[in-house]
ZAMARGU-4260 file (C-alpha; in steps of 0.2 Angstrom, whole numbers, plus 5000, padded with zeros to 4 digits):
<rodrens>
0) 5000/5000/5000 | 5007/5017/4996 | 5013/5028/5010 | 5003/5042/5005 | 4992/5047/4990
5) 4988/5065/4987 | 4977/5070/4972 | 4979/5087/4965 | 4965/5094/4953 | 4961/5110/4945
10) 4959/5118/4927 | 4971/5120/4914 | 4986/5132/4918 | 4979/5133/4936 | 4996/5130/4945
15) 4993/5112/4949 | 5008/5105/4942 | 5020/5118/4950 | 5011/5115/4967 | 5013/5096/4965
20) 5031/5098/4960 | 5035/5108/4976 | 5025/5096/4987 | 5036/5082/4980 | 5052/5092/4983
25) 5048/5095/5001 | 5047/5077/5005 | 5066/5075/5005 | 5063/5059/4995 | 5070/5053/4978
30) 5058/5061/4965 | 5052/5051/4951 | 5041/5061/4937 | 5029/5049/4928 | 5025/5058/4912
35) 5010/5052/4904 | 5009/5064/4889 | 5014/5057/4872 | 5024/5068/4860 | 5015/5070/4843
40) 5021/5087/4837 | 5034/5100/4839 | 5024/5111/4852 | 5023/5097/4864 | 5041/5093/4861
45) 5045/5111/4866 | 5033/5110/4881 | 5041/5094/4887 | 5059/5101/4886 | 5054/5116/4895
50) 5047/5106/4910 | 5061/5094/4910 | 5073/5109/4911 | 5062/5117/4925 | 5061/5101/4935
55) 5081/5100/4934 | 5091/5085/4936 | 5086/5080/4954 | 5071/5071/4946 | 5070/5054/4937
60) 5058/5055/4923 | 5049/5039/4917 | 5038/5042/4901 | 5024/5029/4901 | 5008/5034/4893
65) 4997/5019/4899 | 5003/5006/4910 | 5003/5011/4928 | 5012/4995/4934 | 5027/4998/4924
70) 5030/5014/4933 | 5023/5011/4951 | 5028/4993/4955 | 5046/4996/4955 | 5045/5010/4967
75) 5050/5010/4985 | 5047/5019/5001 | 5061/5031/4999 | 5054/5038/4984 | 5039/5050/4979
80) 5031/5048/4962 | 5022/5063/4953 | 5010/5056/4940 | 5007/5071/4928 | 4994/5069/4923
85) 4979/5058/4925 | 4970/5068/4911 | 4983/5064/4898 | 4983/5046/4904 | 4965/5044/4902
90) 4966/5052/4885 | 4978/5040/4879 | 4967/5026/4884 | 4952/5034/4876 | 4960/5037/4859
95) 4967/5020/4859 | 4949/5013/4862 | 4954/5004/4877 | 4941/4998/4890 | 4941/5013/4902
100) 4934/5004/4916 | 4947/4990/4914 | 4961/5003/4913 | 4955/5012/4928 | 4955/4997/4938
105) 4972/4992/4933 | 4978/5011/4938 | 4969/5009/4955 | 4977/4991/4958 | 4994/4998/4954
110) 4991/5013/4966 | 4986/5000/4980 | 5002/4990/4977 | 5014/5005/4976 | 5027/5007/4990
115) 5031/5026/4986 | 5022/5041/4991 | 5011/5047/4976 | 5006/5064/4970 | 4993/5063/4955
120) 4989/5078/4945 | 4972/5079/4935 | 4961/5091/4926 | 4944/5096/4933 | 4934/5096/4916
125) 4916/5096/4923 | 4914/5115/4927 | 4911/5121/4910 | 4897/5119/4897 | 4892/5102/4890
130) 4903/5099/4875 | 4895/5099/4857 | 4903/5082/4851 | 4901/5064/4857 | 4920/5061/4860
135) 4921/5077/4870 | 4906/5072/4880 | 4913/5054/4883 | 4929/5061/4888 | 4922/5073/4901
140) 4911/5060/4908 | 4925/5048/4909 | 4937/5061/4917 | 4924/5065/4930 | 4923/5046/4935
145) 4942/5044/4935 | 4943/5060/4946 | 4930/5053/4958 | 4939/5036/4960 | 4956/5044/4963
150) 4949/5056/4975 | 4941/5042/4985 | 4957/5032/4985 | 4968/5047/4990 | 4972/5052/5008
155) 4973/5070/5003 | 4964/5080/4990 | 4969/5097/4984 | 4960/5109/4972 | 4972/5122/4964
160) 4964/5138/4956 | 4975/5153/4951 | 4990/5144/4959 | 4981/5144/4976 | 4979/5127/4985
165) 4962/5122/4994 | 4962/5106/5004 | 4946/5097/5000 | 4951/5081/5010 | 4964/5076/5022
170) 4979/5088/5027 | 4995/5093/5019
</rodrens>
């Protein structure tokens, strides 16, 4: 069972990733960054490069778009792992037309087996209007269900808005 699971959610560009990175840095543990994004274009490649530079060399980065067990199973209690982000992880599964319930079950099982502290970042996508197309509606609903499952599993849940954290569950 993980030592501690912290779930951080917020809107796009809300400051949630920076908050999560600082939270991990303050643990004093060896830091592992689980990058779930896939690089398909120059813009994303440049964004990933900026993020790697900002984090610095004190982070070990593991790029894994789908399989939680590959990242979480080898971790130990001297580490903290930042999953950034659950939204990209879900998108990868959705676009690959995987069974989202099975993928979520596998993620939650890997979280339960993990021996490291975990910090999971996700986007809150349910605050806007109903999307106009079927895929976007399916994504929004799936993201909501995933966020509910992760929040239920987490010891601490924090919403970040305009760079400001609000603890919804547990304590920091």
